[in-house]
N, C-alpha and C positions, 0 to 999 in steps of 0.2 A: 259558090266557092267559099264564102265565109263560113258556112256550116262545115265544110270539109276541113278548113283550117282550125276551127274550133274543136272539132272531133280529134284532129291530129294533136293539138295542144293537150287535150284531156287525156289522150292515150299516153303521151309522153309523161305527163304529171303522174299518172297512176303507175307507169313503169318505173320511174325513178324513185318514187316514194316507197316502193316495196323493196328496194335494194338495201342491202346491209353491207357494212364494211367487211372485209375478209375476216373470217373467224381464225383467231390464233389462240392456241392453248397457252395460257400464262404459265410460266415456269414454276410459280408458287402453288399451282393447283395440285391437290393431292392425287397421286396415281397409285397403282397397285403397290402396296408396301412389301418390303423385303422382311425376312425373319431376322431379328436382331439377337445375336448370341454374345454373351459376355463370359469370359473365362475367369475362374477363381482357383486359388490354392486349396487343395484338398486338406492340407494340414492346418491351414489358417483360413477358414471359410469366409471371413470378411475381407480378405485381401485379394484384389484383382491380380491375375497372373498373365503375363504376356506369353503368347504362343511362339514357337520357334519353327520357322519353315513349315507352316501348316498348309497343306494342299487340301482343298475341298472340291471333290469331283462328284457331279451328279451321275448316278448309275445309269447306264444305257444311253448316255448322251456324250457329247464332246465338251460339255460345260465343265470348266475347271477354273478354280480361283486360287490364288496364292496369297498368303498372309504371313508376315513375320514382324515381331516386335510390337504386337498390338494385343490388347486384352478384349477388344470388341470387334465383331465382324458382322457383315450383312450378307445374307444369301437369299436368292429368290426361291419361291415356292411355285410349283407348276399350277398354271391357271386352267389347265385342261383335264386335270385328274385330282382325286381327293387324297393323294399322297405324293411325297417326294422323298427319294432315298439318296443319301449322300455317303460318300467315303470320306472320312476325316483322317488324313495321314500326317501325323506329327513327325517332325524331323525328315520331311519328304525328300530333301536333297542328299541324304546319306543312307543308302540302302542297308548299311551295316547296323544302323540304330533306328531306322524308321519303324513306325508302329501304326497300323491301320485299324480303325474301328468304323462300323457302319451305323448310321442313324437314319431311320425312316420316320418322317413326320406324317401323321395322319390328321386330316382336317376336313371340314366342310367349307365350301366356297359360296360366296355371295357376289354376284355380278351386279354392279351399280353403274347406271348411266351418269356420267359426269357432265358432259356438254357436247354439243355438236362438234366443236373444235377438238376437244380432248378425247372424246369417245367414251369407252367404258373402263372401269377399274374393277379389280377383284379384291374383296376382303376375305380373310380366312378366320375360322374358329377351330382351334385345335380340339381333337376328339377328347371328350371328357373322361372316358375310361382308358383309352390307350393313345395318348397324344404322340408317343414316339415308341419305337422298337429299337433297342440297341443290340447289335450282333457283332461278331468278330469275323476275321477272314477264315478261310478253310484251313489254314495252318495257324493255329492259335499261338499268339505271342504275348497274351495278357492284355487286358483292356488298359489303355492309357486314359480313357474317359472313365473316371471313377463314379461320378454321379451326375445326373441330369435333373434340373429342377425347372418346371414351367412356372414362370412368374406372371405371365399374362397370356391367357388363352385366346383372346380376341386380337387378331393382328389386323389393325385398321390404320396404324400410323407407324412411322419409323422413329418416333420421339421417345420410345420406352424400350426397355429390355424385355424380350419375350421368353428367352431361355437362358439359364445359367448352367455352364458346364464346369465341373470341378475335376481337376487333375493334379 
């Protein structure tokens, strides 16, 4: 009987010593970064410029974001493809003066294991030859996006500006 009790105690010790507390992903853990875009005045390129009623809609999805009174935005890139195409609609709340341009971002993806609790994240590297393609709607109304400058090709954090748009 003592051998059975001893065996039972050993099994309990082994069972409880291998247990871990619940894994919880810390809120400060880096996750898949968004693309950070900052807007500038085309006439004075060092001055940031706020967008007015900017709608950013991912093409072929229901994803839509709205921004107003800000010079910096964050938009997600697709983790399942090597490109994401967005419609950028300036003055989107007024059909009389709205203006729509398209930007397609081309990139390579790198999936990285973060932890058991947090899972995976994806980092992006914008294509070195064609990081973006700018197009207009089927009914041309002139580009409101005058110039696009890639400031950081490696999108691994949200702590820096990746793209500057001049308008």
